[in-house]
N, C-alpha and C positions, 0 to 999 in steps of 0.2 A: 413729412415721413417716408422713409424707403418703403418704395413694393412690397419688401419681403417680409414687411413688416406689418402689411395693411391685409384686410380681408379679400381683397381684389384678387383670386385664384388665376382666374383668366390671363388679367395683366401681368401677376407673377409668373406664370408659363411661358407666356410672351415674350418675357424678358430674359428669362431664366434659356429659352430657344434661341434667342438673338445671341446672348455670350456663347454660348455652345458652338454655335454657327463660327463665330471670330474666333474662337479659340481652336477649331480643328483647322481653319486655314495655315494657323501658326504652327502646330502641332505635325500637320501633314509633311512641315518643311522641316521639321526638327532633326539634328544628327543623332544618331544612332547611340553616342555616347551621353547626349543630354538625358534620352528617355531611359537610358540605363543609369543615369546618376539620379534621378526623382524617384525610381523606385528602389534603389539601395536605401536611398533615406526615407522613403517611405516604410520598409522594412523596418531600418533602424528606429526609426519613431515610435513604430507599432507594438514593439519589444519596448522600449521606453516608457510609455504607456498604458502597460498590460492592466496593474491597478486600478486606472481610471477606466480602461474598456471592459475590466469582467465588474468594476463598481455601478457601470451602466446597465451592464447584462442584467444583472441581479436586479435591477428596476424593472424590465424587461419581463425577466424571468416570473417576478412575484406577481406580475400586473396578471401574467396567462393563467398561474395557478389562482387566482381569482375566478377566472373564467371557467376553472375546470375542464381544459383544455384538454386534447386527446395525447398522450404519452408518446406518439410518433411524434406531434407536433413541440413537445416540448424538447425533444430529441434535437431536433433540427435548431431549435433558437441555443440552448444551451451551449455557452462557451466554457472553457477549464484553462486553467497555465497552459497544460498540452495543446490543447488547440489554436489557442492564440499564436502560441508560438507556431505552430503548423499554418496558419495564416501567413505570419511572417515569413517563413520562410517558401511558403509558396508564389509571395510577394518577390523575395530573391530567384526564385528557379525561372520566374516567367523574363525577370531584370536577365538573365544568362541567355534566353533564347536568343534564335536569330533574328534580327532584323527583318522582316518581311516585307518592310516599305523599299520599293527603289528594285526587287528582286526579278531578274528577266527571266520568266517563265520558259519562254519560246524565241526563237528568232530562226530567220529565214530570209532567202534571196529570192526575188524573182527574176526572171528571166532578161528583165529590161534592166537590173542593177537596183532596182530600190530593196532594201534593206529594210524586213519590218522584227524590231521586238513587242511581245507581248510583258507590261511591267505592272506588278501590283501593284497597286495606290490604296488607301485608304478607304473607308466606306464614308466615312465624315463625321456624323453625327448618332449616335446609338442611344436609345432610352432603355434602359433597364427595369423591368416592373418585378417586384418581389416580394416574398410572404415571409416571415418566420426566419429566415437564412440570413445570420449576419456576416459572415463570411464572404458570402456574395458581393458585399461590397467593395470590398478585398480584391474578390477574384474577377469582378467585371473594370472596375476602375485599374487596376492594371495591366489586363490582357489588350484592353481599348486601349491605353495610354501606349503600349507595344505597338499595336497595328497603328498610331499616328490618328487613333480617333478620339472625339471629345464624346462622353457619355454624360447622359442625366440617370442619374439615380433613383428609385421612387421605392425605397423600402416600405415595408408595412408596420401598421402603427404598432403591431407586438414586438418589433425590432428596432424602434426607431432610435431608444439612446443607445444601444448597441452599434447601430451603423452611423450616428452620426457620431459618434467617439472615433468609428477606427476610420470614418469618413476625414475627420481632422489632420488625420497622419498621414494620409494620402496628398493632401493638399499641404502639408508640411516639406514634403515631400519636392512637391511641384514647385513650391517656391523655393528652395534649397537649391534647385537644377536651374532655376529662369524659365519655367517655363508658366504660361498661365492657368491661375489657380482656375478658371473656369474650363479648363479641359475636364476636370472630373466634379461635376455638380451632383450635389443631395437635393430633392425637393424637400424644402425646411417646413412644408406641412402637412399633416395627415388628413387632409381633407379629402375625399374620394375623387370630387371634382378635380384633382390636379390630373387621375389617368386617365379620366375622357380626355383634356386638354392633351396629353402626352397622345393618346391614341389619332386624335387629328392629325398629328404630326406638327403643328404647330407651326403653321404658314409656310412649309416645306423645310423646315429647319431639324428634321428628325428623319433621319434619313433609312431605320430598321428600328423595330423594338422586339425586344425577345422579353418575353415573360416567366417569371420563374417562382412557381407557383402550385394552390391546390386547381383542382378541373375548373373550377367556377372561374377563376381569374386567366386561365389560359381561355377557357372558352371565349370570355368576353373581349378578349383581345383578339383573339384569332377574329372574332365577330364583326367588331366596333374600327380593329385600327384601320386606317387608309393611309398606312404605308405597309410594305412589306415585314412578316413576322418571322424569327427562327423561333421552332417552340415544339413542343409534342405534347400530347391533349394527356395521354396517359401511358403508365409502365406497365403493359401487360407483357410480364417477361415470362419467359418457360424454358424448363430445362427436359429435355428428352433424354431416357435412358434406354440407349437402340444397343441390341444384339449384334457380337459381343462386345459387353463392359464390364472392365474390373469393378466388381462390388464394394471394396474399399475405395478407392478414385471417386468412384458414383456419391457413395457418402460422406466423402468430404466436402465434395464441389456442392451436391446437393444443400447441404450443411451450411455451409459459407454461403449460398448464391441467396437462401430464403433467412437465415438467425442471424447473417453478420450485424447487419442494420434493417430492419424489418422497415421503416420509414422512408427509405430512399427509392428512385426511381427505377434504378436495376435490382432492386429484389424481385426473385421469385416467386409468383405468385402461382403459377400453376409448374408440376410435375406431369410427366408424362411416361409413360411406363410401356415399353414393348413387351409385347404378349410372349413372345419367345423366351421371356427370361422373366415373367413374372410370378414365377413360381421359386424361384432364387433371390431377385431381389426387391419386389413389392413390399414382402413384412420387412427386412430389415429397413428398409427406407422411411417405412410409415412408422415402425415404432422410434427409428430413431428422433425422429419430429415430434413426435408426441410425448415421448420421454423427457424433452428440450421444451417441452411447456407451448409448442404449436398446435393451435389446432387445424387436424384435416378435415376437408369438404371431401368423399372421394365418390363415388361410381358404384356398383355392383360390387364387382371385382375386390375395388379397395376394401369397402365397407367388410368382406370377407375376411381381410388378414385381422383385423382388431376391432373388438366392439366400439372402442373411443373414436372412432371415426363416423362422422357425422353427416347424412346422406347431403351430396354435392344435388342442386338443381341449376337450371340453367343459367339464371344469373351468375352463378359463381364461374363459369367458364370465362368469362369477359372482364371479370372483378378485379380492380384493384385494390387492395386490401390495405397494403402500407401498415400493416400490423403481423402479429404472428399466426399468421393462418394462410391455407394453400389449399389449392384443390390440385384432387390426383385423381387420373384418369390412365387404365389399359388400354393401349389403341394396338392395332392390328398394323404394324410397321413403317417404314419409313415414310413411305406416302401419307397414309392416315394421320401420324404425329403431324406432316406438313401443312396436311388441309384443313387440322385442328388449330394450328397457330394461324395459318391465312384465314380462316373464319374466326376469331376470338382474340387476336393477338393484335395490337397495337403499334408494331413495326418499329419498337424502340430495341430491345435486345431479348434473344433467344438463342440458345445453348445445345447442343447436341455432344451426348457421353458416348464414346464409344471405341470398340477400339479396330475396327473398320476404317481404314483409311480413305476408302473408294464410296462407302455412305456418306463418309462427313463430307467429303468435296460435294456431296451431291444437295446436300441439306444445308451447306457454307453458300451454293452456288443461287438454289432455288428457294432459301426462305428468304420474302423480301422486309428486310428489317435492317436497320441504321447500322445496328450493330451483329454479326453470329460467332459464334465462338464454338470451339470444337474442345475440349477435352478441358474448359475452364470456367469458372464462376460469373457469373452475370454482374458480380458486382464487379467488375470491372468496366462498367460502363461509368467512367471519369476520366474526364481530362488528365489530370494529374497522373492516371494509370498507363494513356496512352501515351506520356512524355511530352505533353502541352504546356506542362508546368501546373494548368489550371483549365476551367472552362468558364464560359459565359453561362453555360444552358447545354441541354442536347437538344437536336433537330431531327424530328423526321420527318419532315416534308422532302420533296427530290430537287427542291430548288436551291442552286447556290448551296446553302451548307445543309449536311445532314452527319449525324452523330454527334458525339463530343463538337462544342464548336469553339476551337481554341482561337490563335494568333491568328494563322492563315486564314480562316473562314471569317476573320474580322476584316477581308481585302476585300478589294474587287481588283479590275486591273485595267488598262487602258494602252491601245499602243502607241510606237514610236516607229516612226517610219523616217529612214534616212536616203535623201536623194542626192543628187548631182547635178541638178539642172533638168529631170525628167517631166514632159508633161505627158496628157493623155491623148493619144491619137484619134 
């Protein structure tokens, strides 16, 4: 009996790791055209199997609804005709991206005649652990493939059927292009022990782990992983309205940042308003949110503009709601806003809305977040919007990858040195 059909999770995961490392060696040397062909064939398979993918997703949704899960969770899990088309289009976009492998990042010559080149190389084997987001299967699989990495995907039990249906399409693309099927593997068990095995590094076969999911999952990965991690723990994103600021622009940005999709990590969780324009801007912004069905928890000044505003507590300022709830506070100028963000933010995504370019530059320079924006919604915190085609996740750490993790962030580099007989004295 094949190990994949037994209950021996450790043996199963070790086998997956060994296969992934072998596939990575082949994939790291694959021609650009071959990887592109695999991705184009995978996108075609996703479209051709849309009905099968939606049927699988309906099974996952039915199980989730029986557990009375949150609306935000359901939003992340649900696939539609349009979203499946978007998944296929995302794979095609990745296929069209320049191949980063082999790119010469820098080159120079030393006085002794040695020529040095810094060249992009694949990371090797990437493990992606995710919950409820079946689209991650395609995003992670396609990005890793483009960057020459093998990937081990461990989707949650909540999206198991959806992820498996999408994964089959990715494997079909690999087969058509003549690349090893083990280049994109989906862990075939929902046993939680599989996560622990991945975090152990599978005897050195995993080079980096990327978690996509709730705070408890990310915290576990960051605590237990014995390999590097690309991740963010929370998305406590701020929008700061700074004087002078066009009110209509501020309303559009705040509404989109909070209400476009409340369950994504780029959703604004706190609105800060400069005291200088609170008299003209605070009430219209708060009423707009309240009238749209958003719960507002505010400081004393915010409570005074509308009786529907609930009192904010200290626990609200660092809170990631992932829901139609926002905390609102009036602050005494730019420095106070940046101090608030530094104290309560998660270094994910923060925005300033202002007509003052000088103060905007100060905000962009001094706010230490992976993504900072001027006069734009925080919901642009997405690799697709950055032109990356897709993203494997958003990282807030300072080592290697920060912000949306796309194809380039999934590479490392090595040095190639060309000589003509030089020896060191």
